[in-house]
C-alpha positions in Angstrom: 29.1 136.7 153.2 31.2 133.7 152.5 30.4 130.3 154.1 32.6 127.2 154.3 30.8 123.9 154.7 32.9 121.0 156.1 31.7 117.5 155.3 33.8 114.2 155.2 32.2 113.1 151.9 29.8 114.4 149.3 29.3 110.8 147.9 25.4 110.3 147.8 25.9 106.6 148.6 27.2 107.5 152.1 23.7 108.9 153.3 21.5 111.9 153.3 24.0 114.4 154.7 25.6 115.1 151.3 22.2 115.7 149.8 21.2 118.0 152.7 24.4 120.0 152.2 23.7 120.3 148.5 20.1 121.6 149.2 21.3 124.0 151.9 24.0 125.4 149.6 21.6 125.8 146.7 19.1 127.7 148.9 21.9 130.1 150.3 23.1 130.8 146.8 19.6 131.9 145.9 19.9 134.4 148.7 23.1 135.9 147.3 25.5 134.0 149.7 28.8 132.6 148.5 29.4 129.0 149.5 32.3 126.6 149.2 32.7 123.1 150.4 35.7 121.2 151.7 35.6 117.5 151.7 37.6 114.3 151.9 36.8 112.9 148.5 38.8 111.9 145.4 39.1 115.1 143.3 38.2 113.0 140.3 35.1 111.5 141.8 32.2 111.7 139.2 29.6 112.7 141.9 31.4 116.1 142.3 31.2 117.1 138.6 27.8 118.7 138.5 27.7 120.8 141.6 27.4 124.5 140.8 29.7 125.7 143.7 33.3 125.3 144.6 34.4 122.0 146.2 37.8 121.5 147.6 38.3 117.7 147.4 41.4 117.0 149.6 41.7 113.2 148.8 40.2 110.3 150.4 39.6 110.0 154.1 41.3 107.4 156.1 39.6 105.0 158.6 36.4 105.5 160.5 37.7 108.8 162.1 37.8 110.2 158.6 41.4 111.4 159.0 42.9 113.5 156.2 46.5 114.9 156.6 45.9 117.7 154.2 42.9 119.2 156.1 44.6 120.9 159.0 47.2 122.7 156.9 44.4 123.7 154.4 42.4 125.3 157.3 45.4 127.3 158.5 45.9 128.7 155.0 42.2 129.3 154.1 40.0 129.6 157.2 40.4 133.4 157.5 38.9 133.9 154.0 35.5 132.8 155.4 32.8 134.6 157.5 31.2 131.4 158.6 32.1 127.7 159.0 29.4 125.1 159.2 30.7 121.6 160.3 28.3 118.9 159.0 29.9 116.0 160.9 30.4 114.6 164.3 32.4 111.9 165.8 35.2 112.4 163.2 38.4 114.3 162.4 36.9 117.4 160.8 35.5 118.7 164.0 38.7 118.1 165.9 40.8 119.8 163.2 38.5 122.8 163.1 38.9 123.3 166.9 42.7 123.0 166.6 42.9 125.4 163.6 40.7 127.9 165.3 42.8 127.8 168.4 46.0 128.2 166.5 44.7 131.1 164.4 43.3 132.9 167.4 46.9 133.4 168.7 48.0 134.9 165.5 47.9 138.6 164.5 47.3 138.5 160.8 44.6 141.1 160.1 41.7 138.7 159.7 38.7 138.0 162.0 38.0 134.4 162.8 34.8 133.0 161.2 31.7 132.2 163.2 31.4 128.5 163.9 28.3 126.5 163.6 27.7 122.7 163.9 24.9 120.9 162.2 24.6 117.4 163.7 22.2 115.9 161.1 20.7 113.6 163.9 24.1 112.4 165.1 23.3 113.5 168.6 20.1 111.3 168.7 19.9 109.0 171.8 19.2 106.1 169.5 22.9 105.8 168.6 23.8 105.4 172.4 20.9 103.0 173.2 20.6 100.6 170.3 21.7 97.1 171.4 23.8 96.4 168.4 25.8 99.6 169.0 27.2 99.0 172.5 30.9 99.4 171.5 30.2 102.4 169.3 28.2 104.0 172.2 31.1 103.5 174.5 33.5 105.0 171.9 31.1 108.0 171.6 31.0 108.6 175.4 34.8 108.7 175.5 35.1 110.9 172.4 32.5 113.2 173.8 34.5 113.9 176.9 37.8 114.3 175.0 36.8 116.2 171.9 33.1 116.5 170.8 31.9 118.4 173.9 34.4 121.1 173.3 33.3 121.5 169.8 29.6 121.6 170.7 29.9 124.1 173.6 32.4 126.4 171.8 30.3 126.8 168.6 28.3 129.9 168.0 25.2 127.8 167.5 24.0 124.2 166.9 21.8 123.9 163.8 18.8 121.4 163.9 16.4 120.4 161.2 13.4 120.2 163.5 12.3 120.7 167.1 12.3 116.9 167.8 16.0 116.7 166.9 16.8 119.6 169.1 15.0 118.1 172.1 16.5 114.6 171.7 20.1 116.0 171.4 19.8 117.0 175.1 19.4 113.5 176.3 22.5 111.3 175.7 25.5 113.2 177.1 26.4 115.1 180.2 27.9 118.6 179.7 25.8 119.4 176.7 25.7 123.2 177.0 25.8 124.9 173.6 25.7 128.7 173.4 22.5 128.4 171.3 20.2 125.8 169.8 18.8 126.9 166.6 16.0 125.1 164.7 16.4 126.1 161.0 14.2 123.4 159.4 15.1 121.5 156.3 13.7 121.3 152.8 14.4 119.9 149.4 14.5 121.4 145.9 11.2 120.4 144.0 11.7 117.3 141.9 11.7 117.6 138.1 8.2 117.1 136.5 7.3 113.5 135.5 8.3 112.3 132.1 8.0 109.0 130.4 11.8 108.5 130.4 11.7 108.3 134.2 9.4 105.3 134.2 11.4 103.7 131.5 14.8 104.2 133.4 13.2 102.8 136.6 11.8 99.8 134.9 15.2 98.9 133.4 16.4 98.6 137.0 13.5 96.3 138.0 12.9 93.8 135.2 9.9 91.8 135.8 8.0 94.6 137.6 6.6 96.0 134.5 3.3 97.8 135.2 2.6 96.1 138.6 1.7 98.4 141.5 4.4 98.6 144.2 5.3 100.1 147.5 8.7 101.9 147.6 11.4 101.8 150.2 14.3 104.1 149.1 17.1 104.6 151.6 20.3 102.9 152.8 20.0 99.1 153.4 20.7 99.4 157.1 19.5 98.0 160.4 18.6 101.6 161.5 16.1 101.9 158.6 14.0 98.9 159.6 14.4 96.8 156.5 14.1 93.6 158.4 10.8 94.8 159.9 9.6 95.6 156.5 10.5 92.3 154.9 9.0 90.3 157.7 5.8 92.4 157.9 5.5 92.0 154.1 6.1 88.2 154.3 3.4 88.0 157.0 1.0 90.0 154.8 1.7 87.8 151.7 1.0 84.6 153.8 -2.2 85.9 155.2 -3.6 86.9 151.7 -2.5 83.7 150.0 -5.4 81.9 148.4 -7.8 84.8 149.2 -7.8 86.5 145.8 -6.3 89.7 147.4 -3.4 91.0 145.5 -0.7 93.0 147.3 1.4 95.6 145.6 5.0 94.5 145.0 7.7 95.8 147.2 10.8 97.7 145.9 13.7 98.1 148.3 16.1 100.5 146.7 19.3 102.0 148.0 23.0 101.4 148.7 24.2 98.8 151.3 22.9 95.6 149.8 26.5 94.4 149.8 27.0 94.9 153.5 26.7 92.2 156.1 23.2 93.4 156.9 22.4 93.6 153.2 23.4 90.0 152.7 21.2 89.1 155.6 18.2 90.7 153.9 19.0 89.0 150.6 19.1 85.6 152.5 15.8 86.4 154.1 14.4 86.9 150.6 16.0 83.8 149.1 14.7 81.5 151.9 11.1 82.6 151.3 9.6 81.9 147.9 6.8 84.4 148.6 9.3 87.2 148.9 11.5 86.0 146.0 8.4 86.5 143.7 7.4 89.9 145.0 10.4 91.9 146.3 12.8 93.9 143.9 16.3 95.1 144.9 17.5 97.5 142.2 20.3 98.9 144.3 21.0 102.6 144.5 18.8 104.8 142.2 19.7 108.2 140.9 18.5 110.6 138.1 15.5 109.5 136.1 15.4 106.1 137.6 15.1 107.6 141.1 12.3 109.9 140.2 10.6 107.2 138.1 10.5 105.1 141.2 8.9 107.9 143.3 6.3 108.9 140.7 5.3 105.3 139.9 4.8 104.0 143.5 1.5 103.6 145.3 3.1 104.9 148.5 6.5 105.3 150.1 7.3 103.3 153.2 10.0 103.7 155.9 9.7 101.9 159.2 12.9 103.5 160.5 14.2 103.3 164.1 15.7 106.7 163.8 15.3 109.3 161.2 16.5 112.8 161.8 14.6 114.4 158.9 14.0 111.9 156.1 14.8 113.5 152.8 13.5 110.6 150.8 10.2 110.9 152.8 9.9 114.5 151.7 11.0 113.6 148.1 8.0 111.2 148.0 5.6 113.8 149.2 7.0 116.3 146.6 6.0 113.7 144.0 2.5 113.5 145.4 2.8 110.2 147.2 1.4 109.3 150.6 4.1 108.1 153.1 3.9 105.2 155.5 6.4 105.9 158.3 7.4 105.1 161.8 7.0 107.4 164.7 10.7 107.7 164.8 10.8 109.8 161.7 11.2 113.2 163.5 8.9 115.2 161.2 6.0 112.7 161.4 3.8 115.0 163.5 4.0 117.8 161.0 3.3 115.5 158.1 0.4 113.9 160.0 -1.2 117.3 160.5 -1.4 117.6 156.8 -3.1 114.2 156.4 -0.5 112.8 154.0 0.8 109.9 156.0 0.0 106.9 158.2 2.3 106.5 161.3 3.0 103.5 163.5 5.6 102.3 166.0 9.0 101.0 164.8 8.2 97.4 165.7 7.1 94.4 163.6 3.5 94.9 164.8 3.7 98.6 163.8 5.1 97.8 160.4 2.4 95.1 159.8 0.0 97.9 160.7 1.4 100.2 158.0 0.9 97.6 155.3 -2.6 96.5 156.7 -3.7 100.1 156.7 -2.6 100.7 153.2 -4.3 97.5 152.0 -7.6 98.3 153.6 -7.7 102.0 152.5 -9.9 103.0 149.6 -8.5 104.2 146.3 -10.1 107.6 146.8 -8.6 108.0 150.2 -5.2 106.9 149.0 -5.4 109.6 146.2 -6.5 112.2 148.8 -3.5 111.3 151.0 -1.1 111.8 148.0 -2.6 115.3 147.4 -2.3 116.1 151.1 1.4 114.9 151.1 2.2 117.3 148.3 0.4 120.2 149.9 2.4 119.6 153.2 5.6 119.5 151.1 4.9 122.9 149.6 3.9 124.4 153.0 6.7 123.1 155.2 9.6 121.6 153.4 10.8 124.0 150.7 14.5 124.5 150.4 14.1 128.4 150.3 12.3 128.5 153.5 15.1 126.6 155.3 17.8 128.6 153.8 16.1 131.9 154.9 15.9 130.6 158.4 19.5 129.5 158.3 20.7 132.9 157.0 18.7 134.7 159.7 20.2 132.5 162.5 23.7 133.2 161.2 23.1 136.9 161.1 21.7 137.0 164.6 24.4 134.9 166.2 
């Protein structure tokens, strides 16, 4: 079997979808499946150098629609070489071009059967994106695009692949005419992290001068309104003010990830600068990778993510794989499964809820914190291994 994965970019700084694709591909390769990826990246991009599978980088995408003039001709030439195509993108040119190419090739007699077509939305059908107040124009654009293009892709595909039951359920809500042939929950997992080594701690500390050996809570994700960074900073500021002069010492707060240079990122920097309590306690190391990333995970007291919408939460599971408890909102779609294992504390995606996450952690005993970390690791091994998700995906493809 030969599978083609279609994704606008494999750049890790653009979000978790690229990491999800890398994990999926690795799991399928272990099952003896041949995988190739086509993407709209610069062929010379450094982040493409270490992937152990073929990547066709067709050059940079243009505009928010991710247009690439080379993609459609490439599909006409190469699509028949694959048994399966998985589109890892919505609301963009790749899905439209796939439909157009499949229709064109279906009218030809050239001795090759068209591949099965699957779509993996990665949370992009979540109703949050149509209901969030700050997304009114984008929501209107999505409604129009749904009627013109996306509905045809979804309903024509052999199956829609979801990372969890919650994602599959939520996908039914936002749009009329959502009638896929098959909804398939395949799960999602991650490759186990490398074992801890002292170089990881050193690499992370280089990114956070002044943190030294202080305890800290870790947020590691995009600096984006959807992720609730403003909730986290305001809740942390409230906690600092409440404990001032009491002798109670709060762990520092590390907010790591791409996006600090965006308009929202500048707003968060301004919030920190305007409050001396935050200036002395919050660290913004930017995007972390390699040893620095794993050093951040292994060294934190707990991972915290008060997100307004999280389809799966790869960073959440990475923290669990490092034996760290997670403090998350109830909008992280896998929270119920993690909660069953006793490795998390969950609250609403509000300021009060985020204050509750911090308050809970501050009042929890050291022994219970340690037990939560062990429970989180056990839950990772039980539910979120890459091999389990790959097996389920392979079974879904073969049965469709």
